[in-house]
N, C-alpha and C positions, 0 to 999 in steps of 0.2 A: 371089309371092316371100315367103320365110319371114322373119318379123319376129324379129330377134336383138337381144340386149342384152348388153353386156359389163359385167363387174363388178357384176352385179345383186345387191342385198342379199338374203340368205337367212336364214330363221328355221327351223332344223331342230327339229321337235317330234314328240311321240308321237301326232300326230293327222293325219287326212287332211281337207283342205278341198276342197269342190267349188265350181265357179262358181255364184254366187248365194247360197251359204251364209253365214249371219251367225255370226261366231265372236268371243266375247269373249276377250281376252288380258290377262294380268297380266305386265307387263314389269318385271323387277327386276334382271337382270344388267347391269353397266355397258356391255358391248359392245352389248347390244340396246337399252338406253336411248339410246345414241348413234345407233344405226341408225334407231330409230323417230323420234327427234328430227330427224334429217336428212330422213326421208321427210315428216314434218309440215312442215318448212321449205320443202321443194321441191314439196309436194303430189304426191308420187310413191308408187309401190307397192313392196312387197317380196314375196318368195316364201316360202311355207311348204312344206316337204318333210318327208315322213314318215320318222322314224327307227324302222324296224321291227326285229324280232329279227334279221333278216338284214342290217341296216345301213341306210344312207341310200339311199332310193329315188331314181331319176334322173328321175322325173316328179312334178312338184308343181303348185301353183296359185298364181298371183299374187293378192295381196289388197290392197284399198284400205282405208285407215283412214277410217272413216265418222264416228267420234265419239271424243273423249277424255272418258271418263267421270269420271276422277279423276286429279289430279296430286298426288303427295306431296312433302314438303319435300326428301326425299333423292333425288328424280328418278324414283322408281318411278311407273308409270302403269298405269291400267286403261283399256284401249281397246276399241273395237268395230270389227271388220273385216268386210269382205264379199269372198268369193271372186270373182275376176275371170276369169282365163284360164289354162288348162292350159299347162305348159311342160315342156321337157326340159332337164335340166342337162347341158351339154356339157363344161364344165371347171370344176372347183372352184378357188377362189382362196384361198390360206391366209395371205397376208401383209397382209391388211387388218385394221382394228380389229375388225371383225365378219365373220362368214362371208359369202362372196359367191361368185359364179360367173358364167360366160358361159352364157346360156340362149337357147333357141329357143322362141318361142311356137308352140303346136301348133294347126293347123287340122284340121278333119275332112277325110278323104280325099275326093277328087273321085269321086262315084258316077256318072260318065258322064252328067251332066246330070239325074239324078233329083232329086226333091224331098228335103229333109232328113229328112222323116218318110217314108222310102222303104217302110216296111212298115206300112201302115195298120192291119192286124190287130194287130200287136204294140203299136202306139201306143194303139189303142182298149182292148186288154186291160189294159195298164199303167195307163191313166188310170181305168178302171173299178175296178180293184183299189185304186188310190190313193184314189178317192172313197169306196169301201166302208170302207177302213181309217180315213180321217178321220172318217167318219160314226159308226163304232163307238166311236171314242175321244172325240169331241167332241159327238156327237149333232147335228152340223150337216154337211150335204153341201156341197162346193164348188159354186159357180155353174158352170153348164155352159160358158159362154163362157170363164171363167177356167180351167176344167179343160182345155178344148180347146187353150188357148194354152200350157199347161205343157210344158216340155221334160223329158227324162229327168233332167237335172241339177236342175231346179226341184223335181220330185217328191222325188228322193233327198235333197235338201238339207234337207228338213223332217222326215225320218224317221230315227230312230236305227238305223244300219246297222253291221255289222262293218267294221273298218278295212280288212281285205283286200278286202271287196266294194267299198268306196268307192274304193280305189286302182285296182281293175280298171275301174271306171266312168271314172275319170280318164284311164286309159291307152287306152280304146277310142276309135277315131277315126272312128266312124260313129254317127249318131244312131239309126239303126235298130237297131244292135247294143246301144246303151245302153238303148233302150226295151224291148227283149226282156229284157235283164238285169234292169232295174228291175222289170219285170212279175214275173219269177221271185222276186226278192227280196221284193216286196210280198206275193206269194202265200205265201212262207215266213213272213213276219211275221204274216199272218192266221192261219196254222196254229198258230203259237206262241201267239197270243192265244186261239184256240179251246182249246188245251191248258190254258192258265192258267185260263181260265174254268171248264172242266170239272173241273180239279183243285180249284178253290175250291168248286164245287158238291158234289163228293164229300166234301171235308173237312167241309162244313157238314152234310151228310146223315149222316155217320158220327159226328158229335159226340153225346156223351151227357151228360145233366145228372145229376150225382150228388147225392144227398140228404145 
């Protein structure tokens, strides 16, 4: 049965949040100060939806407030949030103090009893590319047990990806599809990194010291 929530608080922003992703927010508008204050009082979540060039998307992600980093005298706040569950915005509500809507939380489609990681090749390829990218950037490879347990969301949440790509991941309703997409995105990120490194090497080799 689909889990639905009425009059769920919403925070439309120019970002896409994935489940498990940690996102800092600066809350300064009165309506959002009210919204966040109520969520803190009730220990409840709110939803972040991407305001793209085409308008407000109808699939977003609920977030939990994990920490209040700073409270200012005028009510402004710096908070830390973590993505929780993807949802579909069914109806917008315009007559509340802050933006809200009726939402349905989204589960993955039933793959006729198959395991969530239904495509082991796609999963293995995505995790290997993720490990290679992390190792190149940090000089440290993730532990194999930790790597094996990582979902597509978990990998994507720690890599800077285009907003459109993140939104597509949020809208996919199969872990196998997400792993395949993440693998392609990580491969593209590796190619960009190769290009930047080659360009830097060429720039250094072409440099001349003038007397």
